[in-house]
N, C-alpha and C positions, 0 to 999 in steps of 0.2 A: 768336433764335439768338445765341450768344455769339461773340466774335471768335475764340476758340479753335476752336469748331465750324466757323466759316466757313473758317478756315485749313486745317482737316482736309479739308473738302470740296474746297478748291482743290488741295490736294496730291493727293487721289484723282483729280480731274478731269485734272490735268496728267499724272499717271501713266497714266490711261486713254488720253489722246491719244498718248502715247509708245508704249504697247502696241498701240494701234490702228494706228499707223504700221508697227510690226513685223508685225502680222497681215496687213496689205496685202502685204508682201513675201512672207510664207508663202503667201498665197492665189495670188499671181501666179506663184510659183515652186514650187508644191506638187508638180508632176510631175517636178521636178528640184531637190530640196531642197539639194543640195550647192552650188548656185549662190548660195545665201544668203550663204555664207562666202567664196567665191572670185570673185564678180562684183560690182563696185561698182554702186550705184544709178545709173541712167541714164535718159534720155528714150527711151521705146520707139519714137519716131518718127525722131528724128535720131541717137539713140544717144550723145549727148554725156553724159559723166559729170557728175552733179549736184554742186554745191558744198554746203557745210554749211548755208548759209542758204536753200537751196532744199529742204531736207529737214526744216524745222521743221513738225511736224504741224499741219495746218489753216491756220495763219497764213501759211505759204509759198504755199499755194494761193490764199488771198485776196489776198496782196500781188502775186502774179503774174497776177491776174485769170483764173486757171484756164487759163493758156497757158504753153507752154514758152518760156523766156527767149530761146532761140536760134532755133528753127524756127517759133515762134508757133502751133504746132498745139495743139489743145485737150488739156488734161490730164484724164484720166478722172475723172468725178464720184465714182467709187468711193472714191478716196483720202480726201477730206474726210468723206464719209458714214460710212465705216468708223471713222475716227478719232473723229468726234463721237459716233457711235453707241456706240462702246466706252467713251468717257468718260461718257456718260449712264448706261449700264448699270452701270459701276463706282460712280458716284455713288449710284444707287438701291440697289445692294448695300450700300454703306456706310450709307445711311439705314436699311436693314433690319437689318443685322447688326453695325454698328460695327466696330472693330478687334478681331476675334475669329478663332479658327481656322476657324470656319464661313465667315467672310467670305473668307478666303484660298482655301478649297476652291471656293467659288462663283466667285471671280475666275478661277481656273484653268479650271474647267469652262465658264464663260461665254465666256472667250477662245477656247476650242476650238470652242464652238458658233457663234461668229461666223464662224470659218473655214468650218465646215460650211454655214452660212447662205448666205454669198456664193458659195462654190464650187458649191453646188447651183444657184444662179441662173445662174452663168456656164456650167456644163457639164451641167446636168440630171442630176447624179449625187451621191449621198450618199457622202462619204468614209468608208467603213466602218472603216478603221483608227483614225480619230479618235473614232468612236463607241465602239469597244471600249476605247480609252484612257480615255475618260470613264467608261465602266462600271467599269473597274478602279479609278479614283480614287474613285468613289462607294461601291463595296464597301468599300474601305479606310476611307473616312470613316465608314461605318455601323459598322464594327468598332471603330474608335477611339471613336466616340460612345457605343457600348454599354458598352465596358469602362472608359473613363476619364472620361466626362462624365455622361450621363443614366441609364445602366444600365436602359434601358427597351426592352422587346420591342415595345411598341405602335408606336414610331417605325419599327422595322424592318418590322413587319407592314403598316403603312399604306403604307410605301414599296413593298413587294412587291405589295400590292393595286393601287396606282397603276400600276406597271409592267405587271402582268398585264392590267389593264383596257384601257389604251391600246395596248399591244403586241398583245393579242389582237384588239382591234377592227380595227387596221390589217392584221393577218394575215388576218382574215376578208374584208376589202375586197379585198386582193390576190388571194386565192383566188377569190372570187366574180367579180371583174372580169378574172381571168386577166392581171393586171398592167397592165390598160388604165387604171385610175384612179390607181394609184401603184405604185412599185417595191418590191422586197423590202428595199431599203436603208431604207425608211421604217419597216419593222417593228422593226428593232434600234434605230433612233432613237426610235421611239415607246416602246419598252421603257425606254430610258434616261430620257427626259423624264418618263414616268410615275413611275419610281422617284424622280426628283428632287423633283417637286412633291407626290407621295404622294396618298393618298386622304384627303379627298374633293376636294381642289383639282384633281385630274386631270380632274374633270368640267368645271371652268372652262376648262382647257386645251383639251379636246375641243370645247366649244362655241365658244370664241374662234377656234381654228384653222380650223374649217369655215366659220364665218361670215365671217371675214376673207378666207379663200381664195375663197369664193363671190363676195364683193364685188369683189375684185381681178380675178377671172376675168371677171366681167361687164363691168368697166371695160375690160379688155384687148380683149374681144370688140367692145365699142362703139367703141373706137378703132381697130379692125381690126388690132391688133397680134398677135392670136391668132385661130385658127379653132377651131371646135367640136372638130375631131379632134386638135388640137394638145395636147401635154402641157404642164402648168405645174408647175414645181418646187414640191413641197409641204413640203419641209423648212423653208423660211423661215416658213411659216404655223404649223407645229408649234412651232418655236422661239419665235416671237413669242407664241404661246399659252402656252408654258411660262413666259415672263417675266411675262406678265399674271397667270397663276395664282400665281406666286411672290410678286409684289408686292401683288396685290389679291385673291387667291383667298379669303382669310378674310373680307374685307369684302364681296365680292360674294355669297358663300354665305350669310352672315348676313343681308344685305339681302333675298335671295331668300326665305329661310324666314320672315322677318318679314312679307313680303307675303302669305304663305300663311296666317298666323295671323289 
């Protein structure tokens, strides 16, 4: 890797940390977004306004040993996890797409998906408005891609197949279980994620989401953090499966079919 490439990755990672910090603000204030602009960042425990050097993504958390400088109460681990996770996703997107228009589209959609991911964990609810915003962005991207870049109907058709397969599967599970296994919000999210990864990579998404979800569910049961009748947020598993399919789908599918030959 050249020094120029390393510099580009560093720029993307720092940008990811900054965006991750902003996403944390949106997640925590999603139910009252106007406070993003008229309420200064503060400690949720003692309500002291934070100084600029307490707001440096990830590094402030490490420097403060995960505790508020004034009240010494623990700072939520959510902050550094979202910041580092966003930086990692941004770096992987840059690895796959480099500095292209497609890279920008996936940056925007992935940022919104991170909000959906964490919000569902915190509130057991898929933020439908964010899903529809992503759907709008993806439709616009497909139109731009068709008319100005690839001029290929195959890309559009494979995207539609992916959306119908995953959205249809989740709709079937919702109907059969009468919303006991998952909620209706997962259907629109599944449609979106299927559209993004397209066919056949949607098969990797489905496999990964259900396997990871099962493993996490068993771990939570073993640790007695959940009971059999408790619901577990499924959006994070779907979104994780989407990223795995996006970054490794082609490799995994090729490997699988090679095993069959």
